[in-house]
Each structure stands twice: as C-alpha cells, then as structure tokens.
N, CA, C and O atoms as a GROMACS GRO file, in nm:
protein
  300
    1MET      N    1   5.293   2.623  11.358
    1MET     CA    2   5.219   2.516  11.294
    1MET      C    3   5.311   2.397  11.273
    1MET      O    4   5.423   2.412  11.224
    2THR      N    5   5.265   2.280  11.310
    2THR     CA    6   5.342   2.157  11.295
    2THR      C    7   5.305   2.089  11.165
    2THR      O    8   5.187   2.078  11.130
    3ASN      N    9   5.406   2.042  11.094
    3ASN     CA   10   5.383   1.968  10.970
    3ASN      C   11   5.393   1.820  10.997
    3ASN      O   12   5.471   1.776  11.082
    4PHE      N   13   5.315   1.742  10.925
    4PHE     CA   14   5.316   1.597  10.937
    4PHE      C   15   5.359   1.537  10.804
    4PHE      O   16   5.311   1.577  10.698
    5TYR      N   17   5.451   1.441  10.811
    5TYR     CA   18   5.507   1.383  10.690
    5TYR      C   19   5.490   1.232  10.691
    5TYR      O   20   5.489   1.168  10.796
    6THR      N   21   5.477   1.176  10.572
    6THR     CA   22   5.488   1.032  10.554
    6THR      C   23   5.602   1.009  10.454
    6THR      O   24   5.631   1.094  10.370
    7VAL      N   25   5.665   0.895  10.465
    7VAL     CA   26   5.778   0.862  10.379
    7VAL      C   27   5.751   0.726  10.317
    7VAL      O   28   5.713   0.632  10.386
    8HIS      N   29   5.770   0.717  10.186
    8HIS     CA   30   5.735   0.596  10.112
    8HIS      C   31   5.853   0.550  10.029
    8HIS      O   32   5.904   0.624   9.944
    9ASP      N   33   5.898   0.426  10.052
    9ASP     CA   34   6.004   0.365   9.971
    9ASP      C   35   5.942   0.320   9.840
    9ASP      O   36   5.853   0.234   9.839
   10THR      N   37   5.988   0.377   9.731
   10THR     CA   38   5.932   0.345   9.599
   10THR      C   39   5.981   0.212   9.545
   10THR      O   40   5.920   0.154   9.456
   11GLY      N   41   6.093   0.162   9.600
   11GLY     CA   42   6.151   0.039   9.548
   11GLY      C   43   6.233   0.060   9.422
   11GLY      O   44   6.280  -0.036   9.362
   12GLN      N   45   6.250   0.187   9.382
   12GLN     CA   46   6.322   0.219   9.260
   12GLN      C   47   6.446   0.303   9.289
   12GLN      O   48   6.495   0.375   9.201
   13GLY      N   49   6.497   0.294   9.411
   13GLY     CA   50   6.621   0.364   9.444
   13GLY      C   51   6.604   0.501   9.506
   13GLY      O   52   6.702   0.573   9.525
   14TYR      N   53   6.481   0.539   9.537
   14TYR     CA   54   6.460   0.665   9.607
   14TYR      C   55   6.336   0.656   9.697
   14TYR      O   56   6.256   0.564   9.686
   15VAL      N   57   6.325   0.755   9.786
   15VAL     CA   58   6.218   0.758   9.885
   15VAL      C   59   6.140   0.888   9.867
   15VAL      O   60   6.200   0.995   9.857
   16LYS      N   61   6.008   0.880   9.863
   16LYS     CA   62   5.923   0.998   9.849
   16LYS      C   63   5.888   1.053   9.987
   16LYS      O   64   5.857   0.978  10.079
   17VAL      N   65   5.894   1.187  10.001
   17VAL     CA   66   5.849   1.255  10.122
   17VAL      C   67   5.717   1.323  10.086
   17VAL      O   68   5.710   1.402   9.992
   18VAL      N   69   5.612   1.292  10.163
   18VAL     CA   70   5.478   1.343  10.134
   18VAL      C   71   5.426   1.423  10.253
   18VAL      O   72   5.440   1.380  10.368
   19ASP      N   73   5.367   1.539  10.225
   19ASP     CA   74   5.298   1.618  10.328
   19ASP      C   75   5.168   1.544  10.358
   19ASP      O   76   5.082   1.534  10.271
   20ALA      N   77   5.154   1.492  10.479
   20ALA     CA   78   5.040   1.408  10.513
   20ALA      C   79   4.908   1.484  10.514
   20ALA      O   80   4.803   1.426  10.486
   21GLU      N   81   4.911   1.613  10.546
   21GLU     CA   82   4.788   1.692  10.551
   21GLU      C   83   4.737   1.728  10.412
   21GLU      O   84   4.616   1.725  10.387
   22LYS      N   85   4.828   1.761  10.321
   22LYS     CA   86   4.790   1.803  10.186
   22LYS      C   87   4.787   1.687  10.087
   22LYS      O   88   4.719   1.694   9.984
   23GLY      N   89   4.862   1.580  10.117
   23GLY     CA   90   4.866   1.464  10.029
   23GLY      C   91   4.949   1.484   9.905
   23GLY      O   92   4.927   1.417   9.804
   24VAL      N   93   5.046   1.576   9.909
   24VAL     CA   94   5.130   1.602   9.792
   24VAL      C   95   5.276   1.570   9.824
   24VAL      O   96   5.322   1.585   9.938
   25GLN      N   97   5.347   1.525   9.722
   25GLN     CA   98   5.490   1.496   9.737
   25GLN      C   99   5.565   1.628   9.750
   25GLN      O  100   5.547   1.719   9.668
   26ILE      N  101   5.650   1.638   9.853
   26ILE     CA  102   5.724   1.762   9.874
   26ILE      C  103   5.875   1.741   9.875
   26ILE      O  104   5.950   1.837   9.891
   27GLY      N  105   5.919   1.618   9.857
   27GLY     CA  106   6.062   1.593   9.856
   27GLY      C  107   6.095   1.452   9.813
   27GLY      O  108   6.008   1.365   9.805
   28VAL      N  109   6.224   1.432   9.785
   28VAL     CA  110   6.275   1.301   9.746
   28VAL      C  111   6.407   1.279   9.817
   28VAL      O  112   6.490   1.370   9.824
   29ILE      N  113   6.428   1.159   9.869
   29ILE     CA  114   6.554   1.121   9.932
   29ILE      C  115   6.617   1.013   9.846
   29ILE      O  116   6.552   0.915   9.809
   30SER      N  117   6.745   1.030   9.814
   30SER     CA  118   6.821   0.929   9.739
   30SER      C  119   6.917   0.861   9.836
   30SER      O  120   7.025   0.913   9.862
   31PRO      N  121   6.880   0.745   9.890
   31PRO     CA  122   6.966   0.676   9.986
   31PRO      C  123   7.094   0.626   9.920
   31PRO      O  124   7.097   0.601   9.799
   32ARG      N  125   7.196   0.612   9.999
   32ARG     CA  126   7.327   0.566   9.949
   32ARG      C  127   7.338   0.414   9.960
   32ARG      O  128   7.426   0.362  10.029
   33GLY      N  129   7.248   0.345   9.893
   33GLY     CA  130   7.246   0.199   9.894
   33GLY      C  131   7.103   0.149   9.886
   33GLY      O  132   7.010   0.226   9.861
   34THR      N  133   7.086   0.020   9.906
   34THR     CA  134   6.955  -0.044   9.903
   34THR      C  135   6.891  -0.036  10.041
   34THR      O  136   6.956  -0.069  10.141
   35ILE      N  137   6.766   0.006  10.048
   35ILE     CA  138   6.696   0.018  10.176
   35ILE      C  139   6.661  -0.121  10.226
   35ILE      O  140   6.600  -0.201  10.155
   36VAL      N  141   6.699  -0.149  10.352
   36VAL     CA  142   6.680  -0.281  10.412
   36VAL      C  143   6.558  -0.281  10.506
   36VAL      O  144   6.486  -0.381  10.513
   37THR      N  145   6.535  -0.172  10.578
   37THR     CA  146   6.424  -0.163  10.673
   37THR      C  147   6.322  -0.060  10.625
   37THR      O  148   6.356   0.028  10.546
   38PRO      N  149   6.199  -0.069  10.671
   38PRO     CA  150   6.102   0.033  10.635
   38PRO      C  151   6.142   0.168  10.696
   38PRO      O  152   6.199   0.172  10.805
   39PRO      N  153   6.112   0.278  10.627
   39PRO     CA  154   6.141   0.410  10.683
   39PRO      C  155   6.055   0.437  10.807
   39PRO      O  156   5.936   0.406  10.809
   40VAL      N  157   6.118   0.496  10.908
   40VAL     CA  158   6.048   0.532  11.032
   40VAL      C  159   6.052   0.683  11.046
   40VAL      O  160   6.160   0.743  11.046
   41VAL      N  161   5.934   0.746  11.057
   41VAL     CA  162   5.925   0.892  11.071
   41VAL      C  163   5.901   0.924  11.218
   41VAL      O  164   5.814   0.866  11.283
   42ASN      N  165   5.980   1.019  11.269
   42ASN     CA  166   5.964   1.069  11.405
   42ASN      C  167   5.974   1.220  11.400
   42ASN      O  168   6.084   1.275  11.392
   43GLY      N  169   5.862   1.288  11.404
   43GLY     CA  170   5.860   1.433  11.395
   43GLY      C  171   5.906   1.479  11.258
   43GLY      O  172   5.843   1.447  11.157
   44ASN      N  173   6.016   1.554  11.254
   44ASN     CA  174   6.068   1.602  11.126
   44ASN      C  175   6.196   1.528  11.086
   44ASN      O  176   6.283   1.584  11.019
   45GLN      N  177   6.207   1.402  11.129
   45GLN     CA  178   6.321   1.318  11.091
   45GLN      C  179   6.272   1.182  11.045
   45GLN      O  180   6.166   1.134  11.086
   46CYS      N  181   6.350   1.120  10.959
   46CYS     CA  182   6.320   0.987  10.907
   46CYS      C  183   6.446   0.902  10.915
   46CYS      O  184   6.556   0.951  10.885
   47SER      N  185   6.432   0.777  10.954
   47SER     CA  186   6.550   0.690  10.962
   47SER      C  187   6.518   0.556  10.897
   47SER      O  188   6.404   0.510  10.896
   48PHE      N  189   6.624   0.494  10.844
   48PHE     CA  190   6.615   0.360  10.789
   48PHE      C  191   6.757   0.307  10.770
   48PHE      O  192   6.853   0.382  10.773
   49VAL      N  193   6.768   0.175  10.751
   49VAL     CA  194   6.896   0.109  10.730
   49VAL      C  195   6.914   0.084  10.581
   49VAL      O  196   6.823   0.038  10.513
   50VAL      N  197   7.035   0.114  10.533
   50VAL     CA  198   7.069   0.088  10.393
   50VAL      C  199   7.186  -0.009  10.386
   50VAL      O  200   7.269  -0.015  10.476
   51GLU      N  201   7.192  -0.085  10.277
   51GLU     CA  202   7.302  -0.178  10.253
   51GLU      C  203   7.376  -0.136  10.128
   51GLU      O  204   7.317  -0.116  10.022
   52SER      N  205   7.507  -0.122  10.141
   52SER     CA  206   7.591  -0.082  10.027
   52SER      C  207   7.614  -0.204   9.937
   52SER      O  208   7.587  -0.316   9.978
   53PRO      N  209   7.662  -0.182   9.815
   53PRO     CA  210   7.690  -0.295   9.725
   53PRO      C  211   7.790  -0.395   9.784
   53PRO      O  212   7.789  -0.512   9.747
   54SER      N  213   7.876  -0.350   9.875
   54SER     CA  214   7.974  -0.441   9.937
   54SER      C  215   7.913  -0.523  10.050
   54SER      O  216   7.980  -0.610  10.106
   55GLY      N  217   7.786  -0.496  10.086
   55GLY     CA  218   7.719  -0.572  10.191
   55GLY      C  219   7.724  -0.506  10.327
   55GLY      O  220   7.668  -0.560  10.423
   56GLU      N  221   7.787  -0.392  10.339
   56GLU     CA  222   7.796  -0.320  10.466
   56GLU      C  223   7.664  -0.246  10.492
   56GLU      O  224   7.612  -0.179  10.402
   57ARG      N  225   7.613  -0.257  10.613
   57ARG     CA  226   7.487  -0.191  10.648
   57ARG      C  227   7.513  -0.072  10.740
   57ARG      O  228   7.599  -0.076  10.828
   58SER      N  229   7.436   0.034  10.718
   58SER     CA  230   7.446   0.152  10.804
   58SER      C  231   7.308   0.214  10.821
   58SER      O  232   7.227   0.215  10.729
   59GLY      N  233   7.285   0.267  10.941
   59GLY     CA  234   7.162   0.339  10.968
   59GLY      C  235   7.179   0.484  10.925
   59GLY      O  236   7.287   0.541  10.939
   60THR      N  237   7.073   0.543  10.874
   60THR     CA  238   7.079   0.681  10.830
   60THR      C  239   6.960   0.757  10.886
   60THR      O  240   6.851   0.702  10.903
   61VAL      N  241   6.982   0.886  10.917
   61VAL     CA  242   6.876   0.974  10.965
   61VAL      C  243   6.873   1.096  10.875
   61VAL      O  244   6.975   1.160  10.852
   62TYR      N  245   6.756   1.127  10.823
   62TYR     CA  246   6.738   1.239  10.731
   62TYR      C  247   6.644   1.343  10.790
   62TYR      O  248   6.550   1.310  10.863
   63GLN      N  249   6.670   1.469  10.760
   63GLN     CA  250   6.583   1.580  10.798
   63GLN      C  251   6.467   1.587  10.700
   63GLN      O  252   6.487   1.573  10.579
   64LEU      N  253   6.346   1.610  10.750
   64LEU     CA  254   6.230   1.625  10.663
   64LEU      C  255   6.184   1.770  10.665
   64LEU      O  256   6.190   1.831  10.771
   65PRO      N  257   6.139   1.828  10.558
   65PRO     CA  258   6.117   1.769  10.426
   65PRO      C  259   6.236   1.781  10.332
   65PRO      O  260   6.229   1.736  10.218
   66SER      N  261   6.346   1.842  10.377
   66SER     CA  262   6.458   1.869  10.286
   66SER      C  263   6.528   1.744  10.236
   66SER      O  264   6.581   1.744  10.125
   67GLY      N  265   6.528   1.636  10.314
   67GLY     CA  266   6.596   1.514  10.274
   67GLY      C  267   6.744   1.517  10.300
   67GLY      O  268   6.818   1.434  10.246
   68GLN      N  269   6.791   1.612  10.382
   68GLN     CA  270   6.933   1.624  10.413
   68GLN      C  271   6.975   1.516  10.512
   68GLN      O  272   6.907   1.494  10.612
   69LEU      N  273   7.086   1.447  10.483
   69LEU     CA  274   7.141   1.346  10.572
   69LEU      C  275   7.199   1.416  10.694
   69LEU      O  276   7.287   1.501  10.681
   70ILE      N  277   7.148   1.382  10.815
   70ILE     CA  278   7.195   1.451  10.935
   70ILE      C  279   7.270   1.358  11.030
   70ILE      O  280   7.339   1.406  11.120
   71ASN      N  281   7.259   1.226  11.013
   71ASN     CA  282   7.333   1.134  11.098
   71ASN      C  283   7.344   1.000  11.028
   71ASN      O  284   7.256   0.960  10.951
   72GLN      N  285   7.454   0.931  11.056
   72GLN     CA  286   7.478   0.798  11.001
   72GLN      C  287   7.546   0.716  11.108
   72GLN      O  288   7.632   0.767  11.179
   73PHE      N  289   7.508   0.589  11.121
   73PHE     CA  290   7.564   0.502  11.224
   73PHE      C  291   7.573   0.360  11.174
   73PHE      O  292   7.502   0.321  11.081
   74ARG      N  293   7.658   0.282  11.236
   74ARG     CA  294   7.676   0.142  11.197
   74ARG      C  295   7.556   0.060  11.244
   74ARG      O  296   7.512   0.074  11.358
   75ALA      N  297   7.504  -0.023  11.156
   75ALA     CA  298   7.386  -0.104  11.192
   75ALA      C  299   7.416  -0.252  11.178
   75ALA      O  300   7.328  -0.335  11.204
   0.00000   0.00000   0.00000
C-alpha cells in the first residue's frame, strides 16, 4: 500500500507532515533555519531550501513521514 503525504509550512519554525488520505497530522519537521522555498513532496521525500541566521542557504531532503534529514546540499 502506498501512502500519500502533504507537507505544510506553518510559518512558525516547523513543517507539518499530513497523511493526505486520512487528513491527519502524522509528523513534524523542524528545519535548521528559515524556509525560503515552498516544500516539494516527491513520493516519500520532501525537499526545500532553508536560510541560516548567517544568510547561508542550503537545500534539504527529508524522509516522510519520519521527518529524518537524509540529504543536504548547497543552494
């Protein structure tokens, strides 16, 4: 069975992971900085760009629904 997820930036320093079929929140992601781009969901992964307080930007990829950081790259 395949699960479908949506990811919502709350604007309050964290991102909600929602099961799209059931409509319930199943996880929370705490990004390491301010989110600059909208979250993009691809299968069971989510990516977005964050900006650190020093102004450095990096792309991040998270596993869904756990919210585990699985990749980071310079953006």
